[in-house]
Residue, then its C-alpha position, 0 to 999 in steps of 0.5 A: m500500500s502506498r502513501r497515496d492509498g492511505g490518504a484515499i482511505f482516510v477521505e473515504a472513512l471521513v465521508a462514511a463517518a459523515i454519512v453515518g452522522m447524518i443518518l443518526a441525526a435524521t433518526f433522532r429528529v424522527v424519534a423526537a418528533g414522534a415523542a412530541r406528537e405522542r405527548m400532545a396526543e396524551a395531553r389532549r386525551e387528558a384534556l378531553l376527560v377533564a372536559q367531559s367530566e366538567l360537562s357532566a357536572v353542569g346542572a348537578e354540581i355546576p348551576l345551570s345559570e348564566g355565568s362562568t366557572d373555572g377550576v384546575a385539574g392537575d396541570l390543566v385549567w378548565r372553564v365552563d361558560i353558560a349562556s342563554a340560548g334564547q326563548l323557545g316560544d311562549d307555549n314552551t313548557a319544557g324549560a329554558l335552553w342554555r349554551v354550555a361550552v367547556s374549554v381546557r388549556p394547559r396551566a402554563g397558558g396557551v390555546p385550549l387543548i379541547v373545547l366542547k359545546t352543547l345545549r342543555l335544557a333546564p327544568e321549567a322554573a316553578 
């Protein structure tokens, strides 16, 4: 083997190391992006459970009347907004109709992870 061949082998080894480094960096980015998506999906699942729980509490623990109610559940902050949905008509005997919206966001702030909206019928007042 000549001295000239030794230099070529060194350059080939450097190119191979650079290629392996790029492959490892790309693999790391893919794994990190997948982990971030999984964390976001888990946060949204948890937020959905909190929102469903608070929505089911409307009318039982949370009074069905105009206003807002806030609370904290772990690392999440929830808010229930209740507003009148208007009149159902003069001959209505079913009760009042209310718009209910539950939003859940991270305690650190930011956009809501989940927002659930529904209509609730309150019993007719006596």
